Each structure stands twice: as C-alpha cells, then as structure tokens.
C-alpha positions in Angstrom: 83.3 39.5 1.1 85.8 39.9 -1.7 89.2 38.6 -0.7 88.1 36.8 2.4 88.6 33.2 1.5 87.4 31.7 4.7 87.2 31.9 8.5 87.2 29.7 11.6 86.1 30.8 15.1 87.4 29.2 18.4 85.8 29.5 21.8 87.9 29.2 24.9 86.9 26.2 27.0 86.9 27.2 30.6 87.3 30.7 31.9 89.5 33.5 30.6 89.8 36.3 28.1 89.5 36.6 25.3 86.7 34.1 25.1 86.9 33.9 21.1 89.5 33.9 18.5 88.6 34.2 14.9 91.1 33.5 12.1 90.5 34.7 8.6 92.2 33.5 5.5 92.8 36.4 3.1 93.8 36.6 -0.5 96.3 39.2 0.7 96.6 41.7 3.5 95.4 44.6 1.2 91.8 43.2 1.6 91.8 44.9 5.1 92.2 48.3 3.3 89.6 47.8 0.7 86.5 50.0 0.4 84.3 46.8 0.7 86.0 45.8 4.0 85.6 49.4 5.5 81.9 49.5 4.4 81.5 46.2 6.3 83.2 47.6 9.4 81.4 51.0 9.2 77.9 49.7 8.4 77.5 46.2 10.1 74.6 44.1 9.7 72.1 43.2 12.5 73.9 40.1 13.6 77.2 41.9 13.9 75.7 44.8 15.7 74.2 42.3 18.2 77.6 40.7 18.7 79.6 44.0 19.1 78.9 44.6 22.9 80.7 41.2 23.5 83.9 42.5 21.9 85.6 44.1 24.7 89.0 44.6 23.1 89.1 43.5 19.6 92.6 43.2 18.0 93.7 42.4 14.5 97.1 40.8 13.5 98.3 39.8 10.2 100.4 36.6 10.0 102.0 35.2 6.9 101.9 31.5 6.8 103.6 31.1 3.4 106.7 29.9 4.9 105.3 27.5 7.6 
C-alpha cells in the first residue's frame, strides 16, 4: 500500500477489549485520504473479509511522534 511504511499488531494477553491493537507507520496522514487506501477499505481481500467480523468497534487515531 503506497504510503504505509510498516505495521505491528499487538494482542492483549488475558481477557479484555479490544483484543487487538495495530499500529501503522505512515509516510504522512494524507495516506488515509488517498484513493488507494479507500479502495483497500471498500474492496478488501478475502483475508480481510474473514477478519472483519472480529472487528466489533474499529477506531482510527492519528498520532505524531516527530517530537517524542
């Protein structure tokens, strides 16, 4: 995916919600407004479709770590 530089997924050990957290490293936040990103969201592959029922309340946040 152009502009997504990497990703890492965490799984909660034990019980709770949300069970998963995925962090994406983006070239810039505009990647999330790109036609390529929207096509990926609107037309997921088979693996993503199989996973979606497990996403009960997906949320997206943008954090700038340039000053950390």
